[in-house]
VOGU-3710 file (C-alpha; in Angstrom, 3 decimals, decimal comma):
1> xxxxxxxxxx> 141,213/153,096/47,768  137,726/152,239/48,890  135,470/151,022/46,099  131,858/152,160/45,687  129,467/150,246/43,457  130,147/151,407/39,909  126,572/152,586/39,348  126,917/155,272/42,019  130,549/156,401/41,850  131,126/159,585/39,824
11> xxxxxxxxxx> 134,682/160,727/39,141  134,210/163,838/41,267  133,995/161,585/44,315  137,532/160,256/43,978  139,309/163,311/45,481  137,183/163,002/48,611  138,233/159,387/49,039  141,872/160,331/48,670  141,507/163,095/51,251  140,024/160,614/53,683
21> xxxxxxxxxx> 142,827/158,077/53,278  144,337/158,959/56,672  141,004/159,303/58,471  139,484/156,593/60,696  138,040/153,711/58,701  134,440/154,520/59,570  134,750/158,055/58,131  135,359/156,637/54,651  132,374/155,828/52,421  131,191/152,222/52,526
31> xxxxxxxxxx> 133,096/149,903/50,255  129,927/148,516/48,723  126,488/150,018/48,086  124,616/148,101/45,447  122,501/145,015/44,724  122,658/142,207/47,306  125,520/139,775/46,803  125,460/136,024/47,689  126,933/136,697/51,138  123,944/138,961/51,878
41> xxxxxxxxxx> 121,302/136,279/51,241  118,480/135,936/53,803  119,633/132,342/54,322  123,014/133,627/55,457  121,851/135,867/58,315  121,982/135,097/62,019  120,674/138,561/62,930  118,327/141,161/61,466  116,184/143,897/62,945  115,632/147,604/63,636
51> xxxxxxxxxx> 113,607/148,576/60,585  112,322/151,813/59,062  109,654/152,489/56,433  108,793/155,060/53,797  106,047/155,208/51,167  106,407/156,958/47,803  103,675/159,348/46,597  102,569/156,608/44,195  102,281/154,006/46,945  105,526/152,027/46,561
61> xxxxxxxxxx> 106,616/150,700/49,954  110,232/150,854/51,101  111,651/149,184/54,238  115,240/149,026/55,442  116,922/147,369/58,412  120,308/145,940/59,286  121,526/142,364/59,333  124,603/140,262/59,909  126,277/136,913/59,424  126,662/136,540/63,191
71> xxxxxxxxxx> 123,881/136,751/65,818  124,583/140,182/67,194  125,205/143,863/66,671  128,810/143,608/65,631  131,387/144,256/62,918  129,492/142,089/60,412  126,416/144,358/60,288  125,223/145,792/56,973  122,079/147,672/55,916  119,403/146,093/53,694
81> xxxxxxxxxx> 116,771/147,896/51,581  113,655/146,136/50,253  110,686/147,387/48,253  107,151/146,330/47,384  105,082/147,531/44,436  101,952/145,563/45,362  101,010/147,071/48,722  103,222/144,740/50,735  102,100/141,408/49,273  105,572/140,648/47,917
91> xxxxxxxxxx> 108,975/142,162/48,648  112,305/142,325/46,852  115,655/143,232/48,390  117,310/145,681/46,009  120,214/147,292/47,866  122,730/146,635/50,633  125,193/149,046/52,224  128,161/147,014/53,442  131,079/149,080/54,760  133,907/146,541/54,635
101> xxxxxxxxxx> 132,616/142,976/54,712  133,715/141,289/57,922  134,877/144,442/59,616  135,825/146,291/61,608  133,359/148,948/60,399  129,622/148,300/60,716  126,581/150,025/59,166  123,492/150,007/61,381  120,492/151,992/62,717  119,048/152,881/59,298
111> xxxxxxxxxx> 116,181/155,265/58,579  114,069/155,973/55,487  112,419/159,293/54,669  110,339/160,689/51,806  111,319/164,350/51,634  109,020/167,186/50,563  111,089/167,457/47,362  109,870/164,013/46,260  113,203/162,301/46,890  113,631/159,132/48,935
121> xxxxxxxxxx> 116,511/159,289/51,396  118,222/156,328/53,024  120,149/157,143/56,216  122,382/154,885/58,292  124,999/155,087/61,033  128,567/153,958/60,492  131,157/153,283/63,182  133,459/150,758/64,765  131,686/148,942/67,605  129,060/150,799/69,648
131> xxxxxxxxxx> 131,002/154,035/70,080  129,074/156,678/68,184  130,479/159,925/69,530  132,758/159,923/66,491  130,574/157,696/64,344  128,582/159,265/61,584  125,188/159,627/59,927  125,377/158,822/56,236  122,797/159,335/53,483  122,012/158,267/49,942
141> xxxxxxxxxx> 119,138/159,766/47,945  117,168/158,973/44,820  114,788/161,033/42,714  113,094/157,829/41,507  111,112/156,498/44,489  108,526/154,848/42,222  111,135/152,630/40,532  111,976/149,166/41,846  115,636/149,730/40,979  116,180/153,496/41,258
151> xxxxxxxxxx> 119,431/155,304/40,597  121,103/156,506/43,792  123,428/159,432/44,364  126,716/158,596/46,125  126,679/158,237/49,922  127,568/161,358/51,883  128,288/161,896/55,573  125,858/164,478/56,953  126,455/164,551/60,739  128,306/163,056/63,672
161> xxxxxxxxxx> 126,687/160,322/65,730  123,527/158,343/64,936  120,069/159,144/63,595  117,460/156,512/64,426  114,141/158,273/63,926  112,214/160,227/61,297  113,331/163,677/60,107  110,822/166,526/60,304  109,945/169,474/58,067  109,181/172,591/60,100
171> xxxxxxxxxx> 106,572/175,201/59,191  109,515/177,467/58,277  110,530/174,991/55,564  113,628/173,892/57,475  114,486/170,201/57,569  115,399/168,655/60,920  117,337/165,487/61,751  117,188/163,979/65,291  120,885/163,118/65,590  122,576/161,860/68,739
181> xxxxxxxxxx> 125,992/161,121/70,143  124,340/158,720/72,589  125,397/158,228/76,177  129,012/159,320/75,714  128,447/163,095/75,789  126,317/165,720/77,488  123,706/167,419/75,296  123,634/164,274/73,189  120,035/164,620/71,875  120,734/167,018/69,041
191> xxxxxxxxxx> 118,688/168,907/66,466  120,552/169,054/63,159  119,020/171,492/60,663  119,210/172,176/56,935  118,053/175,544/55,627  118,773/174,638/51,993  116,740/171,433/51,455  119,416/169,008/52,520  122,454/170,416/50,765  124,130/171,425/54,045
201> xxxxxxxxxx> 123,457/170,568/57,683  124,399/172,099/61,048  123,540/171,365/64,676  121,271/174,134/65,990  120,800/172,961/69,571  120,652/169,936/71,837  118,899/168,703/74,958  120,776/167,158/77,836  119,594/163,833/79,190  120,871/163,573/82,802
211> xxxxxxxxxx> 123,839/161,199/82,898  122,083/158,670/85,127  119,192/158,396/82,655  121,150/158,692/79,402  121,307/155,669/77,101  120,407/155,534/73,379  118,544/158,821/72,851  116,511/157,757/69,771  114,517/160,991/69,942  111,744/162,497/67,816
221> xxxxxxxxxx> 110,454/166,035/67,296  106,896/167,340/67,030  106,168/170,949/66,053  103,145/172,135/68,009  100,531/174,587/66,851  102,031/177,373/68,965  105,403/176,960/67,216  107,147/175,226/70,115  109,114/172,044/69,461  108,408/168,979/71,604
231> xxxxxxxxxx> 111,196/166,438/71,880  110,456/162,936/73,138  113,572/160,917/74,032  114,348/157,303/74,861  115,968/157,123/78,315  116,880/154,374/80,753  113,554/154,897/82,530  111,440/155,061/79,365  110,404/158,288/77,590  111,740/161,702/78,571
241> xxxxxxxxxx> 110,738/165,062/77,131  111,902/168,622/76,563  110,271/171,641/74,868  112,079/174,394/72,958  110,382/177,766/72,430  113,154/179,313/70,305  113,069/177,020/67,258  115,446/174,465/68,766  118,314/176,703/69,800  117,930/175,948/73,515
251> xxxxxxxxxx> 116,284/173,074/75,355  115,556/172,528/79,055  117,099/169,396/80,549  115,140/166,249/79,687  112,660/165,147/82,372  110,323/162,122/82,564  107,177/162,306/80,440  103,784/160,964/81,507  104,100/158,081/79,024  105,031/154,734/80,599
261> xxxxxxxxxx> 107,450/152,769/78,431  110,495/150,482/78,583  113,881/151,730/77,434  113,188/151,141/73,744  112,376/153,065/70,578  108,830/154,359/70,116  107,245/156,268/67,213  105,307/159,518/67,105  104,162/161,556/64,096  101,554/164,069/63,044
271> xxxxxxxxxx> 98,834/162,735/60,765  97,236/164,628/57,874  94,187/165,293/60,067  96,357/167,170/62,559  96,099/164,423/65,176  99,216/162,867/66,670  99,889/159,138/66,358  101,941/157,352/69,020  103,077/153,722/68,726  104,522/152,357/71,957
281> xxxxxxxxxx> 104,759/149,245/74,092  101,726/148,540/76,263  99,081/150,802/77,834  99,665/154,534/78,279  100,221/154,319/82,031  101,693/150,817/82,369  105,347/149,995/81,802  105,696/146,687/79,979  108,618/144,950/78,319  109,107/144,872/74,554
291> xxxxxxxxxx> 105,657/143,519/73,855  102,125/144,763/73,078  102,951/147,304/70,378  99,918/149,601/70,456  98,813/152,673/68,463  97,219/155,691/70,212  95,785/159,009/68,984  95,934/162,503/70,486  93,755/165,381/69,290  95,173/167,962/71,729
301> xxxxxxxxxx> 98,889/168,130/70,899  99,816/165,164/73,098  98,255/166,374/76,338  95,843/163,409/76,329  95,711/160,192/74,324  92,857/157,929/73,289  92,159/154,617/71,622  94,743/151,867/71,607  94,895/149,497/68,623  97,008/146,466/69,540
311> xxxxxxxxxx> 99,378/145,712/66,656  101,378/142,786/68,062  101,234/141,429/71,611  104,236/139,064/71,458  107,387/139,418/73,527  110,308/140,462/71,375  108,533/142,964/69,097  110,265/146,323/68,943  111,391/149,484/67,166  108,286/150,829/65,390
321> xxxxxxxxxx> 108,671/153,329/62,557  106,302/154,315/59,790  104,427/156,768/57,609  100,903/157,710/56,605  100,152/157,138/52,922  98,367/159,486/50,521  95,058/157,666/51,070  95,266/158,009/54,872  96,498/154,508/55,702  99,144/154,329/58,416
331> xxxxxxxxxx> 101,870/151,720/57,870  104,158/150,768/60,752  107,186/148,501/60,433  108,865/146,732/63,371  111,000/143,679/64,105  110,373/140,442/65,988  112,938/138,103/67,584  116,096/139,480/65,975  118,214/136,354/66,500  115,391/133,780/66,578
341> xxxxxxxxxx> 112,563/134,190/64,083  114,405/137,202/62,571  111,200/138,741/61,217  110,781/142,199/59,717  107,055/143,000/59,663  104,534/145,762/59,076  101,024/146,623/60,234  98,498/148,786/58,366  95,499/150,661/59,783  93,722/154,032/59,726
351> xxxxxxxxxx> 93,372/156,778/62,308  89,812/155,717/63,145  91,006/152,184/63,912  93,640/153,421/66,367  91,092/155,712/68,011  88,476/152,941/68,304  90,999/150,334/69,407  89,688/147,901/66,775  89,203/147,500/63,043  86,360/149,825/62,059
361> xxxxxxxxxx> 87,653/150,803/58,611  88,258/147,342/57,157  91,832/148,409/56,386  93,602/146,768/59,327  96,352/144,309/58,427  98,542/142,920/61,182  101,790/140,888/61,292  102,505/141,301/57,572  105,877/139,734/56,739  108,548/141,737/54,931
371> xxxxxxxxxx> 111,530/139,442/55,528  112,406/136,232/57,353  116,077/135,360/57,731  117,965/132,244/58,734  121,429/130,772/58,725  124,662/132,655/59,160  127,217/131,508/61,693  124,535/130,650/64,238  122,979/127,617/62,547  123,223/125,245/64,282
381> xxxxxxxxxx> 123,870/126,803/67,722  126,966/124,754/68,312  128,382/124,834/71,786  125,348/126,202/73,652  124,660/123,889/76,579  121,037/122,934/77,236  121,685/122,569/80,990  119,479/119,466/81,014  120,805/118,595/84,482  119,300/121,758/85,974
391> xxxxxxxxxx> 116,030/122,305/87,825  112,944/123,908/86,216  112,703/127,693/86,298  110,582/128,797/89,271  108,948/132,223/88,940  106,861/132,430/92,116  106,941/133,740/94,668  108,945/136,554/93,078  111,722/137,834/95,286  113,769/140,957/94,685
401> xxxxxxxxxx> 117,231/142,337/95,306  117,380/145,773/96,928  118,472/148,476/94,502  120,075/150,551/97,241  123,530/150,872/95,731  123,082/149,705/92,165  120,787/150,786/89,359  117,883/148,536/88,366  116,979/148,130/84,687  114,913/145,910/82,409
411> xxxxxxxxxx> 116,802/142,801/81,294  116,616/143,193/77,533  118,803/143,407/74,495  120,949/146,542/74,199  120,953/147,106/77,964  124,328/148,043/79,435  125,156/145,112/81,720  127,812/146,328/84,163  128,521/149,562/86,001  132,240/149,434/85,155
421> xxxxxxxxxx> 132,169/148,037/81,611  130,518/148,997/78,337  129,285/145,479/77,536  125,831/145,480/75,921  123,333/142,628/76,342  123,225/140,674/73,079  120,645/138,037/74,008  117,677/138,121/76,390  115,842/134,762/76,180  112,054/134,776/76,022
431> xxxxxxxxxx> 111,975/132,797/79,303  113,459/135,873/81,003  111,096/138,443/79,486  109,870/140,815/82,187  112,926/140,243/84,400  114,965/143,126/85,768  118,646/143,191/86,718  120,995/145,202/88,891  123,825/146,929/87,050  126,606/145,864/89,417
441> xxxxxxxxxx> 130,326/146,232/88,680  131,949/143,310/86,906  135,037/143,597/89,114  135,204/143,246/92,888  132,981/141,604/95,469  129,280/142,374/95,718  126,855/141,835/98,591  123,170/142,053/97,646  120,308/142,179/100,127  117,038/140,382/99,408
451> xxxxxxxxxx> 114,402/143,096/99,830  111,461/140,816/99,074  111,272/137,133/99,979  111,038/134,766/97,040  112,964/133,603/93,997  116,079/135,526/92,905  118,495/134,675/90,102  122,039/135,220/88,850  123,570/134,678/85,422  127,198/133,563/85,386
461> xxxxxxxxxx> 129,333/131,340/83,156  129,924/127,814/84,400  133,533/127,235/85,592  134,333/125,216/82,468  133,545/128,310/80,410  135,269/131,031/82,378  137,720/131,160/85,271  135,804/134,196/86,566  132,663/132,115/87,117  131,001/132,502/90,529
471> xxxxxxxxxx> 128,857/129,375/90,101  130,606/127,538/92,954  129,999/130,482/95,300  126,327/130,532/94,391  125,841/126,791/94,836  127,493/127,047/98,248  124,844/129,621/99,194  121,967/127,367/98,121  121,500/128,402/94,472  120,588/125,754/91,893
481> xxxxxxxxxx> 121,336/125,573/88,200  118,212/126,230/86,070  117,174/124,001/83,186  117,483/126,686/80,500  119,937/126,812/77,594  122,920/129,062/78,135  122,437/132,743/77,385  125,043/134,254/75,066  125,169/137,398/77,123  127,577/139,631/75,181
491> xxxxxxxxxx> 130,283/139,291/72,545  128,407/136,222/71,306  131,345/134,887/69,301  133,199/134,265/72,576  131,902/131,164/74,449  133,503/132,456/77,652  130,508/134,786/77,910  127,815/132,069/77,602  125,975/132,213/80,930  123,882/129,780/82,952
501> xxxxxxxxxx> 121,023/130,871/85,197  121,059/129,998/88,909  118,051/130,477/91,209  117,285/130,451/94,929  114,345/131,147/97,226  115,701/133,877/99,495  114,274/135,216/102,730  113,806/138,921/103,310  116,993/140,517/104,599  119,239/137,674/103,446
511> xxxxxxxxxx> 122,524/138,686/101,795  123,918/137,069/98,657  127,638/137,569/98,063  129,747/136,917/94,975  132,851/138,132/93,174  133,736/138,453/89,494  131,326/138,045/87,679  127,539/137,574/87,560  124,382/139,506/86,613  121,698/139,513/89,360
521> xxxxxxxx> 118,071/139,249/88,176  114,620/139,323/89,707  111,008/139,542/88,498  109,129/142,822/88,576  106,601/142,957/91,382  103,765/143,557/88,924  104,341/140,114/87,425  103,954/138,169/90,662
//
């Protein structure tokens, strides 16, 4: 029988566990939900990121995220909860949700929410691997959000899929969860509703992201003054949108919004003033990578946006989430360098600062540290070759492969790498920030045309790593090994997937051919 931390396991929960004995492992409650154990120490983490934040009515700050012993999103992931009673000056980790230690079940994509009933709710997703069609959204709640060590009710499964963004309370009093079954199903961006303050939940409706644009939905809802519901959705191209005029029962198919953004989580919420706050990467009309987290304000229900307070300009900052406090301060949490610095941070500011694009209130605090992790099975990075015998990376002139047959996407963590496999990018080195790639099949021969003269690149394992390396083919066509450490592209525990970068100055119209397997890269034209 699965064991739940003694402080949160009532006897009435035992029949449920027995009933679930034949169910998939990820449908069972997590084996441990309680104070951090030695294996969960910050000095024993090779990965942490994807944070969420909530603030109690009395001002206690809560942040959660997920972490792991290994440097990736894998079976070792568990959820961490930390709190601060001194406005973020110091933090204490008080809870972890660890499904089954080293696997195969993982807990991930957590969210925190202060409900209108005064209870703090901790949500997370639970599944095996990255398949979340049959995964589940789980929740624990406490009626003691002002306490450093509150008592928690037992974890319960509230919906299928994943919930990555803030719930919403509608003007009708209904509570709404933005749940998703991700890219595996049509109508994956769902609206799950409770009409009885969280005791029961049911899916009311869902929007369909076209299959070619569908990725990790990570959607949010805004209720507009006219009663319509505005859904903003993460897509492969950035931010899509849909509007429901019947309280979420039906939704038009998701179409591109006017907001330029990479395929990454963003944050939008309504402030006490009635204005909307948007935190995204880069300027409103310029698509950047995962850098330049910036806060904007809209006073007309999102039709136009103003201001632009830069919160963190570094490459590798991502996944904003937050809340406005009782005194009007906005607090946004985000992560930085999930397998490098492994920082969980927050920024604080007021609406007038975001609107002015600078600190006018005196309340702005940037890059405030919540947690810094190290260690795990990544320290030291044994077995990663430095490729000291390679040539320096050359970025200009920037060439490009033609995306005539294959889809082009930003080269970043969580991107799906191949057209015929579900492998997800686990590591995107800072040296390759701003690069794009073509999602070619892993199997079979490929022939890529150079559409713009200049430098082009391919990532492939060296032959000593993997018999499927195409390094010899590339060298025969004039490519050179680059002096960059190997990239642990996916399944980072398997050194067969450690890849080396090769580069070549191509001429327009030239064809590059290769077999199984490599990832073709090029630099966006805007970065030339």
